[in-house]
C-alpha positions in Angstrom: -38.4 2.3 -9.1 -38.5 3.1 -12.7 -36.4 0.1 -13.9 -38.7 -3.0 -13.4 -37.1 -6.2 -12.6 -37.3 -8.9 -15.3 -38.1 -11.6 -12.9 -39.2 -12.4 -9.3 -37.7 -14.7 -6.8 -40.0 -17.6 -6.0 -38.9 -20.7 -3.8 -36.6 -18.7 -1.4 -37.7 -20.5 1.7 -36.9 -23.9 0.4 -33.3 -23.0 -0.2 -32.6 -22.5 3.6 -34.1 -25.7 4.8 -30.8 -27.5 5.0 -28.7 -28.1 8.2 -25.4 -27.4 6.4 -26.7 -23.9 5.2 -27.9 -23.2 8.8 -24.5 -24.2 10.1 -22.8 -22.0 7.6 -25.1 -19.1 8.5 -24.1 -19.8 12.2 -20.4 -19.6 11.3 -21.0 -16.2 9.7 -22.9 -15.0 12.8 -20.1 -16.3 15.0 -17.4 -14.5 12.9 -19.3 -11.2 13.4 -19.2 -11.8 17.2 -21.7 -9.7 19.3 -23.8 -10.4 22.4 -26.8 -12.6 22.8 -30.4 -11.6 22.5 -33.4 -11.5 25.1 -33.3 -15.4 25.7 -29.8 -15.4 27.2 -28.4 -17.7 24.5 -24.8 -16.6 23.5 -22.7 -17.6 20.5 -20.6 -19.7 22.8 -23.6 -21.5 24.4 -25.1 -22.2 21.0 -21.8 -23.4 19.6 -21.5 -25.8 22.6 -24.5 -27.9 21.4 -24.3 -26.8 17.8 -25.6 -29.9 16.0 -28.5 -30.2 18.4 -29.4 -26.6 18.2 -29.2 -26.4 14.3 -31.4 -29.6 14.0 -34.0 -28.1 16.4 -34.0 -24.8 14.4 -34.2 -26.8 11.1 -37.2 -28.7 12.5 -39.0 -25.5 13.6 -38.5 -24.0 10.2 -39.7 -27.1 8.3 -42.8 -27.2 10.6 -43.2 -23.4 10.1 -43.4 -23.0 13.8 -40.3 -20.7 14.0 -41.3 -17.4 15.5 -39.1 -14.3 15.7 -38.3 -12.9 19.2 -38.2 -9.2 20.0 -34.7 -7.7 19.8 -32.7 -6.5 22.9 -32.3 -2.8 22.8 -29.0 -1.3 23.9 -27.4 2.0 23.3 -23.9 2.8 22.2 -22.2 6.1 22.3 -21.7 8.2 19.2 -18.8 10.5 18.5 -21.0 13.5 18.9 -21.8 12.5 22.5 -25.3 11.1 21.7 -26.4 7.5 21.8 -27.3 5.2 18.9 -29.8 2.5 19.7 -29.0 -1.0 18.6 -31.4 -4.0 18.3 -29.7 -7.3 19.1 -31.7 -10.3 17.8 -31.4 -13.7 19.4 -28.9 -16.1 18.0 -31.6 -18.3 16.2 -33.1 -15.1 14.7 -29.6 -14.1 13.4 -29.0 -17.5 11.9 -32.3 -17.5 10.0 -31.8 -13.8 8.8 -28.3 -14.7 7.6 -29.7 -17.7 5.7 -32.2 -15.5 4.0 -29.5 -12.8 3.3 -27.3 -15.6 1.8 -30.0 -16.5 -0.8 -31.3 -12.9 -1.6 -28.1 -10.9 -1.6 -26.4 -12.6 -4.7 -29.7 -12.2 -6.7 -30.0 -8.5 -5.7 -26.4 -7.8 -6.4 -26.6 -9.4 -10.0 -30.0 -7.8 -11.1 -31.2 -5.0 -8.8 -28.7 -2.8 -7.0 -27.0 0.2 -8.6 -23.1 0.4 -9.1 -22.9 3.7 -7.3 -24.5 2.3 -4.1 -21.5 1.0 -2.1 -22.5 0.5 1.5 -22.9 -2.9 3.1 -22.4 -4.7 -0.1 -19.8 -7.4 -1.0 -16.6 -6.3 -2.9 -17.6 -2.6 -2.6 -17.3 -0.2 0.4 -15.3 2.8 1.5 -12.5 2.4 -1.3 -15.2 2.3 -4.1 -16.9 5.4 -2.5 -13.8 7.3 -2.6 -13.1 6.4 -6.1 -16.5 7.6 -7.2 -16.1 11.0 -5.2 -12.5 11.6 -6.7 -13.6 10.6 -10.3 -16.6 13.1 -10.2 -14.5 15.9 -8.8 -11.8 15.4 -11.3 -14.5 15.4 -14.1 -15.7 18.8 -13.1 -18.8 17.9 -11.0 -18.0 20.3 -8.4 -21.4 21.2 -7.0 -22.1 18.7 -4.5 -25.4 17.9 -2.5 -24.1 16.5 0.8 -27.2 14.9 2.4 -28.1 12.7 5.3 -31.5 11.1 5.9 -33.1 12.0 9.3 -33.2 8.8 11.6 -33.2 6.6 8.5 -33.0 3.1 10.1 -35.7 4.1 12.8 -38.0 5.7 10.3 -38.4 3.3 7.3 -42.3 2.6 7.2 -42.9 -1.3 7.4 -45.8 -1.2 5.1 -43.8 0.6 2.3 -40.8 -1.6 2.7 -43.0 -4.8 2.4 -44.6 -3.3 -0.7 -41.3 -2.8 -2.3 -40.1 -6.2 -1.3 -43.2 -7.8 -2.9 -42.0 -6.3 -6.4 -39.0 -8.7 -6.2 -40.0 -11.6 -4.0 -43.1 -13.7 -4.5 -42.2 -16.2 -1.8 -44.8 -15.4 0.8 -43.1 -17.5 3.6 -39.9 -15.4 3.3 -42.0 -12.2 3.1 -43.8 -13.3 6.3 -40.4 -14.0 7.9 -39.2 -10.5 7.1 -42.5 -9.0 8.4 -42.0 -11.0 11.6 -38.5 -9.5 12.2 -39.8 -6.1 11.5 -42.9 -6.4 13.8 -41.2 -8.3 16.6 -40.4 -5.1 18.6 -37.8 -4.5 21.1 -37.3 -5.1 24.8 -36.2 -2.1 26.9 -36.1 -1.9 30.7 -38.5 -5.0 30.8 -41.2 -3.5 28.6 -42.0 -4.8 25.0 -42.3 -1.9 22.5 -43.7 -2.3 19.0 -43.5 0.1 16.1 -44.6 0.3 12.6 -41.4 1.9 11.6 -37.7 1.1 11.4 -35.4 -1.9 11.0 -33.3 -2.5 14.1 -29.7 -1.6 13.7 -27.9 -4.7 14.6 -30.2 -7.1 12.9 -28.3 -9.1 10.2 -30.9 -8.5 7.5 -31.3 -4.7 8.2 -28.4 -3.4 5.8 -29.8 -5.5 2.9 -33.5 -4.2 3.6 -32.0 -0.7 3.8 -30.4 -1.0 0.4 -33.5 -2.5 -1.2 -35.5 0.5 0.2 -33.1 3.1 -0.9 -32.5 1.4 -4.2 -35.8 3.1 -5.2 -33.9 6.4 -4.8 -30.7 5.2 -6.7 -32.7 4.4 -9.9 -34.6 7.7 -9.7 -31.3 9.5 -9.7 -30.1 7.3 -12.4 -33.3 7.9 -14.6 -32.7 11.7 -14.2 -29.1 11.6 -15.1 -27.7 12.6 -11.7 -24.4 11.3 -10.6 -24.1 10.2 -7.0 -22.4 7.9 -4.4 -24.6 6.4 -1.7 -23.2 4.6 1.4 -26.3 3.4 3.3 -28.2 6.5 4.3 -25.3 8.9 3.6 -25.1 10.1 0.1 -23.5 12.8 -2.2 -24.9 14.1 -5.5 -22.7 15.7 -8.1 -23.5 18.4 -10.7 -21.6 21.0 -12.9 -23.7 23.9 -11.9 -25.6 25.2 -8.9 -28.9 25.2 -10.9 -28.5 21.5 -11.7 -27.6 20.5 -8.1 -30.5 22.3 -6.7 -32.9 20.4 -9.2 -31.3 17.3 -7.9 -31.7 18.3 -4.3 -35.5 19.0 -5.0 -36.0 15.7 -6.8 -34.4 14.0 -3.8 -36.6 15.5 -1.2 -39.7 14.6 -3.4 -38.7 10.9 -3.7 -37.8 10.7 0.0 -41.2 12.1 0.7 -42.8 9.4 -1.3 -40.7 6.8 0.8 -41.9 8.3 4.0 -38.5 9.7 4.8 -37.1 13.3 5.3 -33.6 14.8 5.1 -31.8 15.9 8.2 -31.5 19.7 7.7 -28.7 20.4 10.0 -26.5 17.6 8.3 -27.3 18.6 4.8 -25.8 21.3 2.5 -24.9 22.3 -1.0 -21.2 22.5 -1.6 -19.3 24.5 -4.1 -16.0 22.7 -4.2 -14.0 25.6 -5.7 -14.3 27.3 -2.3 -16.1 24.9 0.3 -14.8 21.7 1.9 -16.9 18.7 2.8 -16.6 15.5 4.8 -17.5 12.1 3.9 -16.9 8.6 5.5 -14.3 10.0 7.8 -12.3 12.0 5.4 -12.2 15.8 4.7 -12.1 16.9 1.1 -10.4 20.2 1.0 -11.5 22.5 -1.9 -9.4 23.3 -5.0 -6.5 25.7 -4.5 -3.4 26.6 -6.6 -0.3 24.5 -5.8 2.6 26.7 -4.7 5.2 25.2 -6.9 3.5 25.5 -10.3 0.1 27.2 -9.5 -1.8 24.4 -10.8 -5.1 23.5 -9.2 -5.1 20.6 -6.7 -7.2 19.5 -3.8 -6.3 17.8 -0.6 -7.9 14.9 1.3 -7.1 14.3 5.0 -8.7 12.2 7.8 -11.7 14.2 9.5 -10.7 16.1 12.6 -13.2 13.8 14.5 -11.3 10.8 13.2 -7.9 12.1 14.6 -9.5 13.0 17.9 -10.9 9.4 18.1 -7.4 8.1 17.4 -5.9 10.1 20.1 -8.8 9.1 22.6 -8.3 5.4 21.7 -4.6 5.6 22.5 -5.3 7.5 25.7 -7.8 4.8 26.9 -5.1 2.1 26.2 -2.3 4.0 28.0 -3.7 4.7 31.5 -0.7 5.3 33.8 -2.6 3.6 36.7 -1.5 0.2 35.1 1.9 -1.4 35.6 2.7 -3.4 32.5 5.9 -4.4 30.7 7.0 -2.5 27.6 5.9 -5.4 25.4 2.5 -5.3 26.9 2.1 -1.6 26.3 3.0 -2.0 22.7 0.7 -4.8 22.2 -2.2 -2.5 23.5 -1.5 0.4 21.0 -0.3 -1.5 17.8 -3.8 -2.7 16.9 -5.3 0.8 17.1 -2.5 2.2 15.0 -3.0 -0.6 12.4 -6.8 -0.2 12.3 -6.7 3.6 11.8 -3.8 3.6 9.3 -5.5 0.8 7.2 -8.5 3.0 6.9 -6.5 6.1 6.1 -4.6 4.4 3.3 -7.9 3.7 1.4 -7.7 7.1 -0.2 -4.4 6.3 -1.7 -5.8 2.9 -3.0 -8.8 4.8 -4.5 -6.4 7.3 -6.3 -4.4 4.5 -7.7 -7.4 2.6 -8.8 -8.7 5.7 -10.8 -5.3 6.3 -12.3 -5.3 2.7 -13.6 -8.7 3.4 -15.3 -7.1 6.5 -16.9 -8.1 9.3 -14.6 -5.1 11.5 -13.8 -5.3 12.5 -10.2 -5.0 15.9 -8.8 -5.7 14.9 -5.4 -2.9 15.5 -2.8 -2.5 13.7 0.5 0.6 15.1 1.9 -1.2 17.0 4.7 -2.0 13.5 6.1 1.7 13.0 6.9 1.9 16.0 9.4 -1.2 14.7 11.3 0.3 11.2 11.6 3.6 12.5 12.8 1.8 14.5 15.4 -0.2 11.4 16.5 3.2 9.4 16.7 4.6 12.1 19.0 1.5 11.8 21.1 1.7 8.1 21.3 5.4 8.1 22.3 4.7 10.7 24.9 1.8 8.5 26.3 4.1 5.5 26.4 6.9 7.2 28.1 4.7 8.2 30.9 3.4 4.6 31.0 6.9 3.2 31.2 7.8 5.1 34.3 6.5 2.7 37.1 7.2 4.9 40.1 5.1 8.1 40.2 4.7 8.7 36.4 4.3 12.4 35.4 4.9 14.7 32.3 8.2 16.1 33.8 9.8 12.7 34.1 8.5 11.9 30.5 10.4 14.9 29.3 13.6 13.7 30.9 13.4 10.4 29.2 13.0 11.7 25.6 16.6 11.3 24.9 16.8 7.7 26.0 13.4 6.6 24.8 13.6 8.2 21.3 12.3 7.1 17.9 15.0 4.5 17.4 14.2 3.0 20.7 10.5 2.7 20.0 11.2 1.1 16.7 13.4 -1.6 18.4 10.7 -2.5 20.7 8.3 -3.0 17.9 6.0 0.0 18.2 4.4 0.6 14.8 4.8 4.3 13.8 1.6 5.4 12.1 3.5 7.8 9.7 5.8 4.9 8.6 2.9 2.4 8.3 0.8 4.9 6.2 3.8 5.3 3.7 4.7 1.7 3.7 1.3 0.7 2.7 1.1 3.5 0.2 4.6 3.5 -1.4 6.6 0.6 0.1 8.5 3.0 2.5 10.9 1.0 4.6 11.7 1.4 8.5 15.3 2.2 7.6 14.1 5.1 5.3 11.8 6.2 8.2 14.7 6.2 10.7 17.1 8.1 8.4 14.3 10.8 7.7 13.7 11.3 11.3 17.4 11.5 12.0 17.7 14.1 9.3 14.8 16.1 10.6 16.0 15.8 14.2 19.4 17.2 13.1 17.8 19.9 11.1 15.6 20.8 14.1 18.5 20.9 16.5 20.6 23.1 14.1 17.8 25.5 13.8 17.5 25.7 17.6 21.4 26.2 17.9 21.1 29.0 15.3 18.2 30.8 17.1 20.1 30.5 20.4 23.3 32.0 18.7 21.2 34.8 17.2 19.8 35.6 20.6 23.3 35.6 22.1 22.6 32.4 24.2 24.4 29.1 24.6 22.4 26.0 23.4 24.4 23.3 25.1 24.1 24.7 28.7 25.5 22.6 31.5 21.9 22.0 32.5 20.9 20.7 29.2 23.9 18.4 29.0 23.2 17.1 32.6 19.6 16.3 31.5 20.8 14.4 28.6 23.3 12.5 30.7 20.7 11.7 33.4 18.4 10.3 30.8 21.1 7.9 29.5 21.9 6.9 33.0 18.4 6.4 34.1 17.1 2.8 34.4 13.9 1.9 32.4 
């Protein structure tokens, strides 16, 4: 790093040797949930004898007899079909790691980390990342280096990481603890495997160590006047010309090489935002284009297609027609998914508003998101109608029930429409306004269908259609 820190941290270890601080760390570990490590101890079993366990751990730390255990390796599926390795430390290891994080993080936040690094940091995150992206695009930094580091968490060289930590921490005991966690290795299929590379994804301290390591890259960019946003190992660089962005890309590869890392070529590209789109943090940024009503240049942001697919998949998994549940139970299964997804999507609106409060007039349009959410709502209602039919549910029966189990019916049984929730959180849109809008749209759709039937010399309200409507109303739920 080219900006040397003005002081070093000395007596860090002494600051964690208190039972109340270890207990506080356990409560943080407990809040994050998660499974137990290789010793079979779970959060619940540790909590059952909390005071005794905390005192035993404190005594080990005071006697310096504490020893880090290997992590338990498990694999979780990624959206691309591949699997991501996770390393799950023991509960004791997580408590000690959390205690060290609680001492180091505030100091690093105050004096070390860059403002444009936003991942795994308090009071930052996705909204801050979106703010920076929008701000740079609006300011004309429309050449973008969209980069991903190849296997970042698995490839951090331990020796180089410890070397960087020594610049900021002089407490040898804490450095020794961190080295223990790095060197402890992992258990997989009964075998203990060691490596000189990587921090286990799943370790409490891993995000902090990752940010300390890539902080070197942040300040290299800063020194060279390069605008960026970094979220863990994903980052974007911004420039006003292709020549400048290519220089930034070259400098980045060189610095990563010094850090023993390399870029992922298949996930890295230079974007010209006047004609190219890019994805970041689950959103797609659609390039500048003239707006139809006034020909002014605007750009659109929508959820990434993978995110919408994931939304549908999560709904599908929760609405299996093999289950027989009450309507209330079905609604309670899907509402948390809807809330979670919409709360994430609305961060783009929050970012736009935050930038406008800082004086940056926005030309970012989010209306395309509405049609995607309307389509999702239609899919959710369809899945629920099938789920509601207890005797031999199928798509044909679902179609028959559309007149009875309509939009108003689903609102009445407390289903949260994602389209409404998004607009409610963004603009205070009420449920009454939502129902009126859908009624108007429904009427318009029906009028267009009647008009088309008339133009084709057909009758819209055929006896068969009227009978279907009547049957739906007469059917029992």
